[in-house]
Predicted model as a PDB file, atoms N, CA, C, CB and O in Angstrom, pLDDT in the B-factor column:
MODEL        1                                                                  
ATOM      1  N   MET A   1      10.271  -5.782   0.801  1.00 70.00           N  
ATOM      2  CA  MET A   1       9.099  -5.503   1.548  1.00 70.00           C  
ATOM      3  C   MET A   1       9.298  -5.908   3.194  1.00 70.00           C  
ATOM      4  CB  MET A   1       7.881  -6.336   0.839  1.00 70.00           C  
ATOM      5  O   MET A   1       8.544  -5.469   4.061  1.00 70.00           O  
ATOM      6  N   LEU A   2      10.217  -6.641   3.419  1.00 72.00           N  
ATOM      7  CA  LEU A   2      10.821  -6.695   5.103  1.00 72.00           C  
ATOM      8  C   LEU A   2      10.933  -5.706   5.501  1.00 72.00           C  
ATOM      9  CB  LEU A   2      12.086  -7.230   5.493  1.00 72.00           C  
ATOM     10  O   LEU A   2      10.745  -5.625   6.715  1.00 72.00           O  
ATOM     11  N   THR A   3      11.254  -4.549   4.835  1.00 74.00           N  
ATOM     12  CA  THR A   3      11.611  -3.403   5.528  1.00 74.00           C  
ATOM     13  C   THR A   3      10.279  -2.472   6.015  1.00 74.00           C  
ATOM     14  CB  THR A   3      12.583  -2.618   4.575  1.00 74.00           C  
ATOM     15  O   THR A   3      10.291  -1.403   6.625  1.00 74.00           O  
ATOM     16  N   LEU A   4       9.203  -3.212   5.557  1.00 76.00           N  
ATOM     17  CA  LEU A   4       7.777  -2.430   6.228  1.00 76.00           C  
ATOM     18  C   LEU A   4       7.424  -2.756   7.756  1.00 76.00           C  
ATOM     19  CB  LEU A   4       6.334  -2.942   5.351  1.00 76.00           C  
ATOM     20  O   LEU A   4       6.514  -2.254   8.416  1.00 76.00           O  
ATOM     21  N   GLU A   5       8.401  -3.757   8.180  1.00 74.00           N  
ATOM     22  CA  GLU A   5       8.185  -4.062   9.465  1.00 74.00           C  
ATOM     23  C   GLU A   5       8.505  -2.874  10.497  1.00 74.00           C  
ATOM     24  CB  GLU A   5       8.962  -5.246   9.731  1.00 74.00           C  
ATOM     25  O   GLU A   5       8.211  -2.913  11.692  1.00 74.00           O  
ATOM     26  N   ASN A   6       9.113  -1.879   9.890  1.00 72.00           N  
ATOM     27  CA  ASN A   6       9.450  -0.677  10.757  1.00 72.00           C  
ATOM     28  C   ASN A   6       9.452   0.846  10.082  1.00 72.00           C  
ATOM     29  CB  ASN A   6      10.883  -0.952  11.318  1.00 72.00           C  
ATOM     30  O   ASN A   6       9.897   1.051   8.952  1.00 72.00           O  
ATOM     31  N   PHE A   7       9.047   1.594  10.697  1.00 72.00           N  
ATOM     32  CA  PHE A   7       8.997   2.926  10.203  1.00 72.00           C  
ATOM     33  C   PHE A   7       8.036   3.006   8.997  1.00 72.00           C  
ATOM     34  CB  PHE A   7      10.400   3.398   9.832  1.00 72.00           C  
ATOM     35  O   PHE A   7       8.452   3.367   7.896  1.00 72.00           O  
ATOM     36  N   LEU A   8       6.693   2.652   9.221  1.00 69.00           N  
ATOM     37  CA  LEU A   8       5.846   2.475   8.251  1.00 69.00           C  
ATOM     38  C   LEU A   8       5.184   3.875   7.456  1.00 69.00           C  
ATOM     39  CB  LEU A   8       4.851   1.636   8.890  1.00 69.00           C  
ATOM     40  O   LEU A   8       4.729   3.924   6.313  1.00 69.00           O  
ATOM     41  N   GLN A   9       5.282   4.831   8.330  1.00 72.00           N  
ATOM     42  CA  GLN A   9       5.077   6.332   8.404  1.00 72.00           C  
ATOM     43  C   GLN A   9       5.762   7.021   7.284  1.00 72.00           C  
ATOM     44  CB  GLN A   9       5.600   6.917   9.733  1.00 72.00           C  
ATOM     45  O   GLN A   9       5.412   8.114   6.838  1.00 72.00           O  
ATOM     46  N   ARG A  10       7.050   6.110   6.734  1.00 77.00           N  
ATOM     47  CA  ARG A  10       7.948   6.894   5.840  1.00 77.00           C  
ATOM     48  C   ARG A  10       7.349   6.809   4.664  1.00 77.00           C  
ATOM     49  CB  ARG A  10       9.364   6.458   5.740  1.00 77.00           C  
ATOM     50  O   ARG A  10       7.702   7.657   3.845  1.00 77.00           O  
ATOM     51  N   CYS A  11       6.513   6.007   4.317  1.00 86.00           N  
ATOM     52  CA  CYS A  11       5.759   5.499   3.162  1.00 86.00           C  
ATOM     53  C   CYS A  11       4.718   6.549   2.696  1.00 86.00           C  
ATOM     54  CB  CYS A  11       5.049   4.146   3.527  1.00 86.00           C  
ATOM     55  O   CYS A  11       3.875   6.805   3.555  1.00 86.00           O  
ATOM     56  N   SER A  12       4.618   7.086   1.743  1.00 87.00           N  
ATOM     57  CA  SER A  12       3.906   7.785   1.390  1.00 87.00           C  
ATOM     58  C   SER A  12       2.394   7.125   1.168  1.00 87.00           C  
ATOM     59  CB  SER A  12       4.546   8.321   0.420  1.00 87.00           C  
ATOM     60  O   SER A  12       2.308   5.897   1.151  1.00 87.00           O  
ATOM     61  N   LEU A  13       1.164   7.967   0.992  1.00 89.00           N  
ATOM     62  CA  LEU A  13       0.277   7.591   0.788  1.00 89.00           C  
ATOM     63  C   LEU A  13       0.122   7.663  -0.933  1.00 89.00           C  
ATOM     64  CB  LEU A  13      -0.529   8.209   1.674  1.00 89.00           C  
ATOM     65  O   LEU A  13       0.723   8.459  -1.655  1.00 89.00           O  
ATOM     66  N   THR A  14      -0.798   6.666  -1.354  1.00 86.00           N  
ATOM     67  CA  THR A  14      -0.759   6.631  -2.983  1.00 86.00           C  
ATOM     68  C   THR A  14      -1.992   7.613  -3.362  1.00 86.00           C  
ATOM     69  CB  THR A  14      -1.011   4.901  -3.700  1.00 86.00           C  
ATOM     70  O   THR A  14      -2.685   8.087  -2.461  1.00 86.00           O  
ATOM     71  N   ILE A  15      -2.228   7.886  -4.656  1.00 81.00           N  
ATOM     72  CA  ILE A  15      -3.345   8.911  -4.849  1.00 81.00           C  
ATOM     73  C   ILE A  15      -4.409   8.163  -5.011  1.00 81.00           C  
ATOM     74  CB  ILE A  15      -3.223   9.882  -5.993  1.00 81.00           C  
ATOM     75  O   ILE A  15      -5.478   8.734  -5.229  1.00 81.00           O  
ATOM     76  N   GLU A  16      -4.364   6.934  -4.953  1.00 79.00           N  
ATOM     77  CA  GLU A  16      -5.768   5.972  -4.970  1.00 79.00           C  
ATOM     78  C   GLU A  16      -6.547   6.157  -3.413  1.00 79.00           C  
ATOM     79  CB  GLU A  16      -5.274   4.045  -5.234  1.00 79.00           C  
ATOM     80  O   GLU A  16      -7.741   5.956  -3.190  1.00 79.00           O  
ATOM     81  N   SER A  17      -5.654   6.535  -2.572  1.00 83.00           N  
ATOM     82  CA  SER A  17      -6.046   6.782  -1.098  1.00 83.00           C  
ATOM     83  C   SER A  17      -7.392   7.961  -1.100  1.00 83.00           C  
ATOM     84  CB  SER A  17      -4.528   7.440  -0.184  1.00 83.00           C  
ATOM     85  O   SER A  17      -8.463   7.977  -0.494  1.00 83.00           O  
ATOM     86  N   LYS A  18      -6.802   8.831  -2.011  1.00 80.00           N  
ATOM     87  CA  LYS A  18      -7.798   9.943  -1.984  1.00 80.00           C  
ATOM     88  C   LYS A  18      -9.566   9.627  -2.280  1.00 80.00           C  
ATOM     89  CB  LYS A  18      -7.221  10.945  -3.137  1.00 80.00           C  
ATOM     90  O   LYS A  18     -10.559  10.126  -1.751  1.00 80.00           O  
ATOM     91  N   TYR A  19      -9.421   8.594  -3.345  1.00 77.00           N  
ATOM     92  CA  TYR A  19     -10.786   8.471  -4.024  1.00 77.00           C  
ATOM     93  C   TYR A  19     -11.293   6.704  -3.362  1.00 77.00           C  
ATOM     94  CB  TYR A  19     -10.540   8.628  -6.137  1.00 77.00           C  
ATOM     95  O   TYR A  19     -12.358   6.177  -3.682  1.00 77.00           O  
ATOM     96  N   MET A  20     -10.519   6.213  -2.659  1.00 77.00           N  
ATOM     97  CA  MET A  20     -11.041   4.597  -2.076  1.00 77.00           C  
ATOM     98  C   MET A  20     -11.295   4.864  -0.774  1.00 77.00           C  
ATOM     99  CB  MET A  20      -9.883   3.224  -2.128  1.00 77.00           C  
ATOM    100  O   MET A  20     -11.761   3.919  -0.138  1.00 77.00           O  
ATOM    101  N   GLY A  21     -11.108   5.961  -0.149  1.00 81.00           N  
ATOM    102  CA  GLY A  21     -11.290   6.164   1.272  1.00 81.00           C  
ATOM    103  C   GLY A  21     -10.704   5.339   2.465  1.00 81.00           C  
ATOM    104  O   GLY A  21     -11.138   5.201   3.609  1.00 81.00           O  
ATOM    105  N   ILE A  22      -9.565   4.821   1.844  1.00 84.00           N  
ATOM    106  CA  ILE A  22      -8.802   4.340   3.078  1.00 84.00           C  
ATOM    107  C   ILE A  22      -7.321   4.917   2.729  1.00 84.00           C  
ATOM    108  CB  ILE A  22      -8.852   2.536   3.295  1.00 84.00           C  
ATOM    109  O   ILE A  22      -6.976   5.683   1.830  1.00 84.00           O  
ATOM    110  N   GLU A  23      -6.581   4.295   3.734  1.00 87.00           N  
ATOM    111  CA  GLU A  23      -5.165   4.897   3.602  1.00 87.00           C  
ATOM    112  C   GLU A  23      -4.374   3.651   3.054  1.00 87.00           C  
ATOM    113  CB  GLU A  23      -4.500   5.521   5.130  1.00 87.00           C  
ATOM    114  O   GLU A  23      -4.172   2.597   3.656  1.00 87.00           O  
ATOM    115  N   VAL A  24      -3.950   4.011   1.724  1.00 86.00           N  
ATOM    116  CA  VAL A  24      -3.104   2.958   1.179  1.00 86.00           C  
ATOM    117  C   VAL A  24      -1.931   3.385   0.844  1.00 86.00           C  
ATOM    118  CB  VAL A  24      -3.600   2.337   0.120  1.00 86.00           C  
ATOM    119  O   VAL A  24      -1.922   4.407   0.157  1.00 86.00           O  
ATOM    120  N   ARG A  25      -0.903   2.903   1.126  1.00 90.00           N  
ATOM    121  CA  ARG A  25       0.692   3.366   1.484  1.00 90.00           C  
ATOM    122  C   ARG A  25       1.445   2.654   0.065  1.00 90.00           C  
ATOM    123  CB  ARG A  25       1.424   2.537   3.320  1.00 90.00           C  
ATOM    124  O   ARG A  25       1.032   1.591  -0.399  1.00 90.00           O  
ATOM    125  N   GLN A  26       2.405   3.285  -0.429  1.00 87.00           N  
ATOM    126  CA  GLN A  26       3.375   2.758  -1.349  1.00 87.00           C  
ATOM    127  C   GLN A  26       4.844   2.836  -1.038  1.00 87.00           C  
ATOM    128  CB  GLN A  26       3.185   3.380  -2.536  1.00 87.00           C  
ATOM    129  O   GLN A  26       5.391   3.830  -0.559  1.00 87.00           O  
ATOM    130  N   LEU A  27       5.386   1.803  -1.322  1.00 89.00           N  
ATOM    131  CA  LEU A  27       6.826   1.662  -1.283  1.00 89.00           C  
ATOM    132  C   LEU A  27       7.291   1.408  -2.557  1.00 89.00           C  
ATOM    133  CB  LEU A  27       7.282   0.641  -0.397  1.00 89.00           C  
ATOM    134  O   LEU A  27       6.911   0.419  -3.183  1.00 89.00           O  
ATOM    135  N   LEU A  28       8.329   2.464  -3.140  1.00 87.00           N  
ATOM    136  CA  LEU A  28       9.271   2.154  -4.128  1.00 87.00           C  
ATOM    137  C   LEU A  28      10.265   0.924  -4.040  1.00 87.00           C  
ATOM    138  CB  LEU A  28       9.993   3.263  -4.241  1.00 87.00           C  
ATOM    139  O   LEU A  28      11.121   0.939  -3.155  1.00 87.00           O  
ATOM    140  N   TYR A  29      10.207   0.138  -4.691  1.00 86.00           N  
ATOM    141  CA  TYR A  29      11.322  -0.805  -4.888  1.00 86.00           C  
ATOM    142  C   TYR A  29      11.715  -0.999  -5.941  1.00 86.00           C  
ATOM    143  CB  TYR A  29      11.187  -1.875  -4.522  1.00 86.00           C  
ATOM    144  O   TYR A  29      10.933  -1.108  -6.885  1.00 86.00           O  
ATOM    145  N   GLN A  30      13.126  -1.104  -6.097  1.00 88.00           N  
ATOM    146  CA  GLN A  30      14.179  -1.263  -7.167  1.00 88.00           C  
ATOM    147  C   GLN A  30      13.610   0.051  -8.286  1.00 88.00           C  
ATOM    148  CB  GLN A  30      14.162  -3.107  -7.925  1.00 88.00           C  
ATOM    149  O   GLN A  30      13.306  -0.228  -9.446  1.00 88.00           O  
ATOM    150  N   LYS A  31      13.536   1.285  -7.823  1.00 85.00           N  
ATOM    151  CA  LYS A  31      13.130   2.213  -8.694  1.00 85.00           C  
ATOM    152  C   LYS A  31      12.085   2.267  -9.939  1.00 85.00           C  
ATOM    153  CB  LYS A  31      14.110   2.476  -9.068  1.00 85.00           C  
ATOM    154  O   LYS A  31      11.952   3.158 -10.778  1.00 85.00           O  
ATOM    155  N   GLN A  32      11.322   0.926  -9.786  1.00 87.00           N  
ATOM    156  CA  GLN A  32      10.342   0.746 -11.161  1.00 87.00           C  
ATOM    157  C   GLN A  32       8.861  -0.132 -10.380  1.00 87.00           C  
ATOM    158  CB  GLN A  32      11.371  -0.515 -12.711  1.00 87.00           C  
ATOM    159  O   GLN A  32       7.792  -0.285 -10.972  1.00 87.00           O  
ATOM    160  N   PHE A  33       9.120  -0.568  -9.098  1.00 88.00           N  
ATOM    161  CA  PHE A  33       7.873  -1.164  -8.746  1.00 88.00           C  
ATOM    162  C   PHE A  33       7.215  -0.525  -7.632  1.00 88.00           C  
ATOM    163  CB  PHE A  33       8.037  -2.523  -8.455  1.00 88.00           C  
ATOM    164  O   PHE A  33       7.925   0.137  -6.876  1.00 88.00           O  
ATOM    165  N   LEU A  34       6.111  -0.603  -7.429  1.00 86.00           N  
ATOM    166  CA  LEU A  34       5.372  -0.041  -6.335  1.00 86.00           C  
ATOM    167  C   LEU A  34       4.681  -1.142  -5.681  1.00 86.00           C  
ATOM    168  CB  LEU A  34       4.412   1.031  -6.768  1.00 86.00           C  
ATOM    169  O   LEU A  34       3.993  -1.994  -6.243  1.00 86.00           O  
ATOM    170  N   ILE A  35       4.931  -1.039  -4.430  1.00 88.00           N  
ATOM    171  CA  ILE A  35       4.440  -1.961  -3.333  1.00 88.00           C  
ATOM    172  C   ILE A  35       2.927  -1.276  -2.795  1.00 88.00           C  
ATOM    173  CB  ILE A  35       5.706  -2.042  -1.991  1.00 88.00           C  
ATOM    174  O   ILE A  35       2.863  -0.147  -2.310  1.00 88.00           O  
ATOM    175  N   LEU A  36       1.996  -1.986  -2.940  1.00 87.00           N  
ATOM    176  CA  LEU A  36       0.693  -1.028  -2.525  1.00 87.00           C  
ATOM    177  C   LEU A  36       0.416  -1.874  -1.342  1.00 87.00           C  
ATOM    178  CB  LEU A  36      -0.762  -0.858  -3.726  1.00 87.00           C  
ATOM    179  O   LEU A  36       0.302  -3.093  -1.475  1.00 87.00           O  
ATOM    180  N   PHE A  37       0.282  -1.187   0.018  1.00 89.00           N  
ATOM    181  CA  PHE A  37      -0.194  -1.785   1.319  1.00 89.00           C  
ATOM    182  C   PHE A  37      -1.254  -1.031   2.139  1.00 89.00           C  
ATOM    183  CB  PHE A  37       0.966  -1.956   2.194  1.00 89.00           C  
ATOM    184  O   PHE A  37      -1.496   0.166   1.982  1.00 89.00           O  
ATOM    185  N   THR A  38      -1.830  -1.786   2.977  1.00 87.00           N  
ATOM    186  CA  THR A  38      -2.330  -1.104   4.028  1.00 87.00           C  
ATOM    187  C   THR A  38      -2.120  -1.545   5.448  1.00 87.00           C  
ATOM    188  CB  THR A  38      -3.564  -1.020   3.811  1.00 87.00           C  
ATOM    189  O   THR A  38      -1.736  -2.711   5.544  1.00 87.00           O  
ATOM    190  N   VAL A  39      -2.285  -0.871   6.604  1.00 85.00           N  
ATOM    191  CA  VAL A  39      -1.981  -1.088   7.809  1.00 85.00           C  
ATOM    192  C   VAL A  39      -3.198  -1.173   8.600  1.00 85.00           C  
ATOM    193  CB  VAL A  39      -1.111  -0.170   8.233  1.00 85.00           C  
ATOM    194  O   VAL A  39      -4.084  -0.318   8.568  1.00 85.00           O  
ATOM    195  N   GLN A  40      -3.224  -2.405   9.432  1.00 82.00           N  
ATOM    196  CA  GLN A  40      -4.363  -2.221  10.252  1.00 82.00           C  
ATOM    197  C   GLN A  40      -3.666  -2.376  11.670  1.00 82.00           C  
ATOM    198  CB  GLN A  40      -5.612  -3.307   9.923  1.00 82.00           C  
ATOM    199  O   GLN A  40      -2.912  -3.293  11.993  1.00 82.00           O  
ATOM    200  N   ASN A  41      -4.046  -1.350  12.420  1.00 76.00           N  
ATOM    201  CA  ASN A  41      -3.611  -1.008  13.796  1.00 76.00           C  
ATOM    202  C   ASN A  41      -4.335  -1.683  14.722  1.00 76.00           C  
ATOM    203  CB  ASN A  41      -3.698   0.367  14.103  1.00 76.00           C  
ATOM    204  O   ASN A  41      -5.512  -1.472  15.015  1.00 76.00           O  
ATOM    205  N   LEU A  42      -3.339  -2.800  15.342  1.00 58.00           N  
ATOM    206  CA  LEU A  42      -4.284  -3.652  16.399  1.00 58.00           C  
ATOM    207  C   LEU A  42      -3.807  -2.724  17.745  1.00 58.00           C  
ATOM    208  CB  LEU A  42      -3.839  -5.673  16.547  1.00 58.00           C  
ATOM    209  O   LEU A  42      -4.517  -2.995  18.713  1.00 58.00           O  
ATOM    210  N   GLU A  43      -3.113  -2.033  17.942  1.00 65.00           N  
ATOM    211  CA  GLU A  43      -2.312  -1.664  19.225  1.00 65.00           C  
ATOM    212  C   GLU A  43      -1.952  -0.158  18.464  1.00 65.00           C  
ATOM    213  CB  GLU A  43      -0.762  -2.894  19.738  1.00 65.00           C  
ATOM    214  O   GLU A  43      -2.022   0.156  17.276  1.00 65.00           O  
ATOM    215  N   GLU A  44      -1.544   0.618  19.652  1.00 59.00           N  
ATOM    216  CA  GLU A  44      -0.997   2.034  19.117  1.00 59.00           C  
ATOM    217  C   GLU A  44       0.548   1.862  18.433  1.00 59.00           C  
ATOM    218  CB  GLU A  44      -0.904   3.193  20.512  1.00 59.00           C  
ATOM    219  O   GLU A  44       0.980   2.422  17.425  1.00 59.00           O  
ATOM    220  N   GLU A  45       1.184   0.959  19.271  1.00 62.00           N  
ATOM    221  CA  GLU A  45       2.650   0.691  18.571  1.00 62.00           C  
ATOM    222  C   GLU A  45       2.622  -0.034  17.688  1.00 62.00           C  
ATOM    223  CB  GLU A  45       3.656   0.165  19.276  1.00 62.00           C  
ATOM    224  O   GLU A  45       3.380   0.270  16.767  1.00 62.00           O  
ATOM    225  N   GLU A  46       1.843  -1.211  17.521  1.00 69.00           N  
ATOM    226  CA  GLU A  46       1.781  -2.284  16.545  1.00 69.00           C  
ATOM    227  C   GLU A  46       0.832  -2.245  15.321  1.00 69.00           C  
ATOM    228  CB  GLU A  46       1.471  -3.410  17.247  1.00 69.00           C  
ATOM    229  O   GLU A  46      -0.150  -1.504  15.373  1.00 69.00           O  
ATOM    230  N   GLY A  47       1.050  -2.942  14.305  1.00 75.00           N  
ATOM    231  CA  GLY A  47      -0.219  -2.993  13.496  1.00 75.00           C  
ATOM    232  C   GLY A  47       0.427  -4.146  12.316  1.00 75.00           C  
ATOM    233  O   GLY A  47       1.611  -4.475  12.245  1.00 75.00           O  
ATOM    234  N   VAL A  48      -0.786  -4.683  11.363  1.00 84.00           N  
ATOM    235  CA  VAL A  48      -0.567  -5.789  10.523  1.00 84.00           C  
ATOM    236  C   VAL A  48      -0.197  -5.051   9.372  1.00 84.00           C  
ATOM    237  CB  VAL A  48      -1.745  -6.782  10.337  1.00 84.00           C  
ATOM    238  O   VAL A  48      -0.768  -3.965   9.275  1.00 84.00           O  
ATOM    239  N   VAL A  49       0.484  -5.301   8.604  1.00 86.00           N  
ATOM    240  CA  VAL A  49       0.525  -5.101   7.059  1.00 86.00           C  
ATOM    241  C   VAL A  49       0.157  -6.032   6.186  1.00 86.00           C  
ATOM    242  CB  VAL A  49       1.687  -4.835   6.633  1.00 86.00           C  
ATOM    243  O   VAL A  49       0.605  -7.172   6.065  1.00 86.00           O  
ATOM    244  N   TYR A  50      -0.991  -5.297   5.355  1.00 85.00           N  
ATOM    245  CA  TYR A  50      -1.309  -6.044   4.342  1.00 85.00           C  
ATOM    246  C   TYR A  50      -0.722  -5.718   2.997  1.00 85.00           C  
ATOM    247  CB  TYR A  50      -2.584  -6.049   4.298  1.00 85.00           C  
ATOM    248  O   TYR A  50      -0.846  -4.552   2.623  1.00 85.00           O  
ATOM    249  N   ILE A  51      -0.122  -6.546   2.239  1.00 85.00           N  
ATOM    250  CA  ILE A  51       0.318  -6.107   0.845  1.00 85.00           C  
ATOM    251  C   ILE A  51      -0.764  -6.568  -0.479  1.00 85.00           C  
ATOM    252  CB  ILE A  51       1.865  -6.828   0.612  1.00 85.00           C  
ATOM    253  O   ILE A  51      -0.796  -7.714  -0.927  1.00 85.00           O  
ATOM    254  N   HIS A  52      -1.367  -5.769  -0.837  1.00 82.00           N  
ATOM    255  CA  HIS A  52      -2.131  -6.158  -1.493  1.00 82.00           C  
ATOM    256  C   HIS A  52      -1.882  -6.118  -3.124  1.00 82.00           C  
ATOM    257  CB  HIS A  52      -3.086  -5.579  -1.023  1.00 82.00           C  
ATOM    258  O   HIS A  52      -2.642  -6.669  -3.922  1.00 82.00           O  
ATOM    259  N   ARG A  53      -0.703  -5.381  -3.494  1.00 81.00           N  
ATOM    260  CA  ARG A  53      -0.332  -5.346  -5.074  1.00 81.00           C  
ATOM    261  C   ARG A  53       1.360  -4.865  -5.163  1.00 81.00           C  
ATOM    262  CB  ARG A  53      -1.477  -4.047  -5.993  1.00 81.00           C  
ATOM    263  O   ARG A  53       1.831  -4.045  -4.375  1.00 81.00           O  
ATOM    264  N   VAL A  54       2.043  -5.424  -6.092  1.00 84.00           N  
ATOM    265  CA  VAL A  54       3.227  -4.957  -6.438  1.00 84.00           C  
ATOM    266  C   VAL A  54       2.925  -4.965  -7.992  1.00 84.00           C  
ATOM    267  CB  VAL A  54       4.487  -5.820  -5.871  1.00 84.00           C  
ATOM    268  O   VAL A  54       2.651  -5.963  -8.658  1.00 84.00           O  
ATOM    269  N   ARG A  55       3.026  -3.687  -8.433  1.00 82.00           N  
ATOM    270  CA  ARG A  55       2.740  -3.184  -9.811  1.00 82.00           C  
ATOM    271  C   ARG A  55       3.650  -2.352 -10.394  1.00 82.00           C  
ATOM    272  CB  ARG A  55       1.587  -2.520  -9.873  1.00 82.00           C  
ATOM    273  O   ARG A  55       4.101  -1.456  -9.680  1.00 82.00           O  
ATOM    274  N   HIS A  56       4.045  -2.438 -11.579  1.00 76.00           N  
ATOM    275  CA  HIS A  56       5.153  -1.649 -12.329  1.00 76.00           C  
ATOM    276  C   HIS A  56       4.825  -0.051 -12.392  1.00 76.00           C  
ATOM    277  CB  HIS A  56       5.291  -2.249 -13.902  1.00 76.00           C  
ATOM    278  O   HIS A  56       3.774   0.369 -12.878  1.00 76.00           O  
ATOM    279  N   GLY A  57       5.704   0.682 -11.920  1.00 67.00           N  
ATOM    280  CA  GLY A  57       5.172   2.286 -12.327  1.00 67.00           C  
ATOM    281  C   GLY A  57       4.685   2.419 -13.351  1.00 67.00           C  
ATOM    282  O   GLY A  57       3.549   2.824 -13.101  1.00 67.00           O  
ATOM    283  N   SER A  58       4.816   2.333 -14.492  1.00 68.00           N  
ATOM    284  CA  SER A  58       4.141   2.471 -15.659  1.00 68.00           C  
ATOM    285  C   SER A  58       2.893   1.925 -15.679  1.00 68.00           C  
ATOM    286  CB  SER A  58       4.806   2.003 -16.625  1.00 68.00           C  
ATOM    287  O   SER A  58       2.215   2.440 -16.568  1.00 68.00           O  
ATOM    288  N   GLN A  59       2.174   0.880 -14.900  1.00 64.00           N  
ATOM    289  CA  GLN A  59       0.966   0.451 -14.991  1.00 64.00           C  
ATOM    290  C   GLN A  59      -0.089   1.557 -14.659  1.00 64.00           C  
ATOM    291  CB  GLN A  59       0.875  -0.681 -14.180  1.00 64.00           C  
ATOM    292  O   GLN A  59       0.118   2.566 -13.985  1.00 64.00           O  
ATOM    293  N   GLN A  60      -1.227   1.189 -15.240  1.00 64.00           N  
ATOM    294  CA  GLN A  60      -2.422   2.140 -14.592  1.00 64.00           C  
ATOM    295  C   GLN A  60      -2.539   2.416 -13.299  1.00 64.00           C  
ATOM    296  CB  GLN A  60      -3.650   1.676 -14.795  1.00 64.00           C  
ATOM    297  O   GLN A  60      -2.069   1.529 -12.586  1.00 64.00           O  
ATOM    298  N   ARG A  61      -3.065   3.465 -12.652  1.00 66.00           N  
ATOM    299  CA  ARG A  61      -3.521   3.436 -11.300  1.00 66.00           C  
ATOM    300  C   ARG A  61      -4.852   2.460 -10.968  1.00 66.00           C  
ATOM    301  CB  ARG A  61      -3.824   4.906 -10.949  1.00 66.00           C  
ATOM    302  O   ARG A  61      -5.699   2.184 -11.817  1.00 66.00           O  
ATOM    303  N   LEU A  62      -4.866   2.190 -10.166  1.00 65.00           N  
ATOM    304  CA  LEU A  62      -6.032   1.487  -9.813  1.00 65.00           C  
ATOM    305  C   LEU A  62      -7.211   2.312  -9.661  1.00 65.00           C  
ATOM    306  CB  LEU A  62      -5.825   0.780  -8.650  1.00 65.00           C  
ATOM    307  O   LEU A  62      -7.077   3.475  -9.279  1.00 65.00           O  
ATOM    308  N   GLU A  63      -8.422   1.801  -9.937  1.00 61.00           N  
ATOM    309  CA  GLU A  63      -9.510   2.475 -10.373  1.00 61.00           C  
ATOM    310  C   GLU A  63     -10.722   2.622  -9.296  1.00 61.00           C  
ATOM    311  CB  GLU A  63      -9.933   1.788 -11.587  1.00 61.00           C  
ATOM    312  O   GLU A  63     -11.452   3.590  -9.085  1.00 61.00           O  
ATOM    313  N   ASN A  64     -10.691   1.316  -8.675  1.00 59.00           N  
ATOM    314  CA  ASN A  64     -11.623   1.117  -7.276  1.00 59.00           C  
ATOM    315  C   ASN A  64     -10.974   0.572  -6.273  1.00 59.00           C  
ATOM    316  CB  ASN A  64     -12.832   0.225  -7.394  1.00 59.00           C  
ATOM    317  O   ASN A  64      -9.744   0.589  -6.226  1.00 59.00           O  
ATOM    318  N   ILE A  65     -11.719   0.028  -5.358  1.00 61.00           N  
ATOM    319  CA  ILE A  65     -11.180  -0.424  -4.123  1.00 61.00           C  
ATOM    320  C   ILE A  65     -10.904  -1.992  -4.457  1.00 61.00           C  
ATOM    321  CB  ILE A  65     -12.240  -0.136  -2.821  1.00 61.00           C  
ATOM    322  O   ILE A  65      -9.965  -2.642  -3.998  1.00 61.00           O  
ATOM    323  N   GLN A  66     -11.984  -2.512  -5.415  1.00 63.00           N  
ATOM    324  CA  GLN A  66     -12.072  -4.017  -5.579  1.00 63.00           C  
ATOM    325  C   GLN A  66     -10.946  -4.516  -6.315  1.00 63.00           C  
ATOM    326  CB  GLN A  66     -13.327  -4.458  -6.287  1.00 63.00           C  
ATOM    327  O   GLN A  66     -10.638  -5.707  -6.283  1.00 63.00           O  
ATOM    328  N   ASP A  67     -10.053  -3.286  -7.259  1.00 64.00           N  
ATOM    329  CA  ASP A  67      -8.924  -3.639  -7.928  1.00 64.00           C  
ATOM    330  C   ASP A  67      -7.676  -3.751  -6.940  1.00 64.00           C  
ATOM    331  CB  ASP A  67      -8.710  -2.642  -9.025  1.00 64.00           C  
ATOM    332  O   ASP A  67      -6.612  -4.209  -7.357  1.00 64.00           O  
ATOM    333  N   LEU A  68      -7.821  -3.342  -5.677  1.00 64.00           N  
ATOM    334  CA  LEU A  68      -6.991  -3.250  -4.535  1.00 64.00           C  
ATOM    335  C   LEU A  68      -6.894  -4.584  -4.036  1.00 64.00           C  
ATOM    336  CB  LEU A  68      -7.487  -2.300  -3.506  1.00 64.00           C  
ATOM    337  O   LEU A  68      -5.932  -5.313  -4.276  1.00 64.00           O  
ATOM    338  N   TYR A  69      -7.893  -4.916  -3.333  1.00 64.00           N  
ATOM    339  CA  TYR A  69      -8.392  -6.064  -2.801  1.00 64.00           C  
ATOM    340  C   TYR A  69      -8.348  -7.688  -3.547  1.00 64.00           C  
ATOM    341  CB  TYR A  69      -9.703  -5.635  -2.597  1.00 64.00           C  
ATOM    342  O   TYR A  69      -8.194  -8.782  -3.004  1.00 64.00           O  
ATOM    343  N   GLY A  70      -8.554  -7.324  -5.039  1.00 62.00           N  
ATOM    344  CA  GLY A  70      -8.845  -8.624  -5.973  1.00 62.00           C  
ATOM    345  C   GLY A  70      -9.763  -9.321  -5.511  1.00 62.00           C  
ATOM    346  O   GLY A  70     -10.849  -8.827  -5.206  1.00 62.00           O  
ATOM    347  N   ASP A  71      -9.415 -10.922  -5.344  1.00 53.00           N  
ATOM    348  CA  ASP A  71     -10.569 -11.874  -5.263  1.00 53.00           C  
ATOM    349  C   ASP A  71     -10.613 -12.232  -3.905  1.00 53.00           C  
ATOM    350  CB  ASP A  71     -10.465 -13.132  -6.167  1.00 53.00           C  
ATOM    351  O   ASP A  71     -10.890 -13.409  -3.675  1.00 53.00           O  
ATOM    352  N   GLU A  72     -10.380 -11.407  -2.856  1.00 49.00           N  
ATOM    353  CA  GLU A  72     -10.325 -11.592  -1.340  1.00 49.00           C  
ATOM    354  C   GLU A  72     -11.988 -11.802  -1.144  1.00 49.00           C  
ATOM    355  CB  GLU A  72      -9.558 -10.109  -0.398  1.00 49.00           C  
ATOM    356  O   GLU A  72     -12.458 -11.996  -0.023  1.00 49.00           O  
TER     357      GLU A  72                                                      
ENDMDL                                                                          
END                                                                             
């Protein structure tokens, strides 16, 4: 997860992004886990990364935006 500090654009958008209306990106970890995160751009060069979920690749996709944010 610490590699998210650099080159955020290398991480692809999730399928969930299409129906959630926000850019949710994913990073594959150890070939079996997906780290789902969003980036809030504070400035053009910098941003804040929010990691919302780490899920196993075989788990169901998220169905709505409340699943992404959880109890926030």
